[in-house]
C-alpha positions as protocol buffer text, in pm:
chain_id: "A"
residue {
  index: 1
  type: UNK
  ca { x: 16289 y: 2002 z: -1407 }
}
residue {
  index: 2
  type: UNK
  ca { x: 16132 y: 1733 z: -1186 }
}
residue {
  index: 3
  type: UNK
  ca { x: 15940 y: 1583 z: -1494 }
}
residue {
  index: 4
  type: UNK
  ca { x: 16260 y: 1482 z: -1671 }
}
residue {
  index: 5
  type: UNK
  ca { x: 16284 y: 1110 z: -1745 }
}
residue {
  index: 6
  type: UNK
  ca { x: 16105 y: 813 z: -1895 }
}
residue {
  index: 7
  type: UNK
  ca { x: 15736 y: 739 z: -1787 }
}
residue {
  index: 8
  type: UNK
  ca { x: 15531 y: 434 z: -1880 }
}
residue {
  index: 9
  type: UNK
  ca { x: 15185 y: 594 z: -1952 }
}
residue {
  index: 10
  type: UNK
  ca { x: 14831 y: 488 z: -2025 }
}
residue {
  index: 11
  type: UNK
  ca { x: 14565 y: 686 z: -2197 }
}
residue {
  index: 12
  type: UNK
  ca { x: 14204 y: 564 z: -2190 }
}
residue {
  index: 13
  type: UNK
  ca { x: 14052 y: 629 z: -2547 }
}
residue {
  index: 14
  type: UNK
  ca { x: 13734 y: 536 z: -2742 }
}
residue {
  index: 15
  type: UNK
  ca { x: 13954 y: 282 z: -2932 }
}
residue {
  index: 16
  type: UNK
  ca { x: 14079 y: 132 z: -2598 }
}
residue {
  index: 17
  type: UNK
  ca { x: 14379 y: 188 z: -2356 }
}
residue {
  index: 18
  type: UNK
  ca { x: 14663 y: 309 z: -2542 }
}
residue {
  index: 19
  type: UNK
  ca { x: 15009 y: 243 z: -2378 }
}
residue {
  index: 20
  type: UNK
  ca { x: 15359 y: 388 z: -2440 }
}
residue {
  index: 21
  type: UNK
  ca { x: 15678 y: 530 z: -2292 }
}
residue {
  index: 22
  type: UNK
  ca { x: 15695 y: 900 z: -2274 }
}
residue {
  index: 23
  type: UNK
  ca { x: 16050 y: 1064 z: -2277 }
}
residue {
  index: 24
  type: UNK
  ca { x: 16088 y: 1404 z: -2138 }
}
residue {
  index: 25
  type: UNK
  ca { x: 16410 y: 1577 z: -2201 }
}
residue {
  index: 26
  type: UNK
  ca { x: 16483 y: 1944 z: -2063 }
}
residue {
  index: 27
  type: UNK
  ca { x: 16597 y: 2178 z: -2324 }
}
residue {
  index: 28
  type: UNK
  ca { x: 16665 y: 2523 z: -2145 }
}
residue {
  index: 29
  type: UNK
  ca { x: 16328 y: 2657 z: -2040 }
}
residue {
  index: 30
  type: UNK
  ca { x: 16137 y: 2396 z: -2244 }
}
residue {
  index: 31
  type: UNK
  ca { x: 16160 y: 2019 z: -2310 }
}
residue {
  index: 32
  type: UNK
  ca { x: 16170 y: 1782 z: -2595 }
}
residue {
  index: 33
  type: UNK
  ca { x: 16111 y: 1414 z: -2630 }
}
residue {
  index: 34
  type: UNK
  ca { x: 15891 y: 1140 z: -2776 }
}
residue {
  index: 35
  type: UNK
  ca { x: 15606 y: 909 z: -2717 }
}
residue {
  index: 36
  type: UNK
  ca { x: 15660 y: 543 z: -2838 }
}
residue {
  index: 37
  type: UNK
  ca { x: 15370 y: 321 z: -2807 }
}
residue {
  index: 38
  type: UNK
  ca { x: 15089 y: 102 z: -2926 }
}
residue {
  index: 39
  type: UNK
  ca { x: 15024 y: 345 z: -3221 }
}
residue {
  index: 40
  type: UNK
  ca { x: 15383 y: 407 z: -3321 }
}
residue {
  index: 41
  type: UNK
  ca { x: 15624 y: 689 z: -3232 }
}
residue {
  index: 42
  type: UNK
  ca { x: 15550 y: 1059 z: -3220 }
}
residue {
  index: 43
  type: UNK
  ca { x: 15778 y: 1359 z: -3144 }
}
residue {
  index: 44
  type: UNK
  ca { x: 15673 y: 1601 z: -2874 }
}
residue {
  index: 45
  type: UNK
  ca { x: 15635 y: 1962 z: -3009 }
}
residue {
  index: 46
  type: UNK
  ca { x: 15602 y: 2281 z: -2789 }
}
residue {
  index: 47
  type: UNK
  ca { x: 15702 y: 2133 z: -2482 }
}
residue {
  index: 48
  type: UNK
  ca { x: 15670 y: 2363 z: -2190 }
}
residue {
  index: 49
  type: UNK
  ca { x: 15662 y: 2331 z: -1807 }
}
residue {
  index: 50
  type: UNK
  ca { x: 15590 y: 2518 z: -1503 }
}
residue {
  index: 51
  type: UNK
  ca { x: 15672 y: 2385 z: -1167 }
}
residue {
  index: 52
  type: UNK
  ca { x: 15530 y: 2030 z: -1164 }
}
residue {
  index: 53
  type: UNK
  ca { x: 15317 y: 2094 z: -1455 }
}
residue {
  index: 54
  type: UNK
  ca { x: 15417 y: 1990 z: -1819 }
}
residue {
  index: 55
  type: UNK
  ca { x: 15226 y: 2060 z: -2157 }
}
residue {
  index: 56
  type: UNK
  ca { x: 15297 y: 1944 z: -2515 }
}
residue {
  index: 57
  type: UNK
  ca { x: 15145 y: 1885 z: -2836 }
}
residue {
  index: 58
  type: UNK
  ca { x: 15182 y: 1574 z: -3079 }
}
residue {
  index: 59
  type: UNK
  ca { x: 15036 y: 1517 z: -3435 }
}
residue {
  index: 60
  type: UNK
  ca { x: 14933 y: 1150 z: -3492 }
}
residue {
  index: 61
  type: UNK
  ca { x: 14831 y: 982 z: -3816 }
}
residue {
  index: 62
  type: UNK
  ca { x: 14682 y: 642 z: -3668 }
}
residue {
  index: 63
  type: UNK
  ca { x: 14418 y: 562 z: -3641 }
}
residue {
  index: 64
  type: UNK
  ca { x: 14335 y: 922 z: -3796 }
}
residue {
  index: 65
  type: UNK
  ca { x: 14518 y: 1217 z: -3847 }
}
residue {
  index: 66
  type: UNK
  ca { x: 14493 y: 1451 z: -3533 }
}
residue {
  index: 67
  type: UNK
  ca { x: 14674 y: 1697 z: -3312 }
}
residue {
  index: 68
  type: UNK
  ca { x: 14683 y: 1605 z: -2947 }
}
residue {
  index: 69
  type: UNK
  ca { x: 14725 y: 1868 z: -2680 }
}
residue {
  index: 70
  type: UNK
  ca { x: 14853 y: 1702 z: -2356 }
}
residue {
  index: 71
  type: UNK
  ca { x: 14889 y: 1836 z: -2010 }
}
residue {
  index: 72
  type: UNK
  ca { x: 15008 y: 1653 z: -1697 }
}
residue {
  index: 73
  type: UNK
  ca { x: 15145 y: 1707 z: -1358 }
}
residue {
  index: 74
  type: UNK
  ca { x: 15423 y: 1506 z: -1217 }
}
residue {
  index: 75
  type: UNK
  ca { x: 15426 y: 1429 z: -851 }
}
residue {
  index: 76
  type: UNK
  ca { x: 15737 y: 1246 z: -736 }
}
residue {
  index: 77
  type: UNK
  ca { x: 15735 y: 947 z: -1000 }
}
residue {
  index: 78
  type: UNK
  ca { x: 15357 y: 969 z: -1078 }
}
residue {
  index: 79
  type: UNK
  ca { x: 15217 y: 1141 z: -1382 }
}
residue {
  index: 80
  type: UNK
  ca { x: 14845 y: 1233 z: -1419 }
}
residue {
  index: 81
  type: UNK
  ca { x: 14699 y: 1455 z: -1686 }
}
residue {
  index: 82
  type: UNK
  ca { x: 14483 y: 1467 z: -1991 }
}
residue {
  index: 83
  type: UNK
  ca { x: 14506 y: 1422 z: -2364 }
}
residue {
  index: 84
  type: UNK
  ca { x: 14271 y: 1654 z: -2562 }
}
residue {
  index: 85
  type: UNK
  ca { x: 14213 y: 1488 z: -2903 }
}
residue {
  index: 86
  type: UNK
  ca { x: 14010 y: 1768 z: -3100 }
}
residue {
  index: 87
  type: UNK
  ca { x: 13652 y: 1691 z: -3173 }
}
residue {
  index: 88
  type: UNK
  ca { x: 13686 y: 1349 z: -3000 }
}
residue {
  index: 89
  type: UNK
  ca { x: 13720 y: 1516 z: -2653 }
}
residue {
  index: 90
  type: UNK
  ca { x: 13966 y: 1473 z: -2358 }
}
residue {
  index: 91
  type: UNK
  ca { x: 14083 y: 1150 z: -2232 }
}
residue {
  index: 92
  type: UNK
  ca { x: 14269 y: 1065 z: -1886 }
}
residue {
  index: 93
  type: UNK
  ca { x: 14646 y: 985 z: -1890 }
}
residue {
  index: 94
  type: UNK
  ca { x: 14834 y: 829 z: -1610 }
}
residue {
  index: 95
  type: UNK
  ca { x: 15185 y: 723 z: -1585 }
}
residue {
  index: 96
  type: UNK
  ca { x: 15486 y: 602 z: -1369 }
}
residue {
  index: 97
  type: UNK
  ca { x: 15862 y: 709 z: -1405 }
}
residue {
  index: 98
  type: UNK
  ca { x: 16077 y: 400 z: -1497 }
}
residue {
  index: 99
  type: UNK
  ca { x: 16402 y: 344 z: -1321 }
}
């Protein structure tokens, strides 16, 4: 899985830019991990991948309770994608692999 590792990511949201570290850990044909950042720590749920593309879900409670559906493509050490936040819409996500 080329997306394995730790990425420093940034998501542009209505409440400002949110930054964090996304950890992607291969687990058979899926992946697990977490996102630790400005709004705390969330565990990845339903992590899946196909080639360079990854997708996962996270449930957050700050600043409000939401389920986030995330999709990204990893090209080398660069991650680009979107975070869909329910009725709030979708927001761009960018990141760089650390290390």
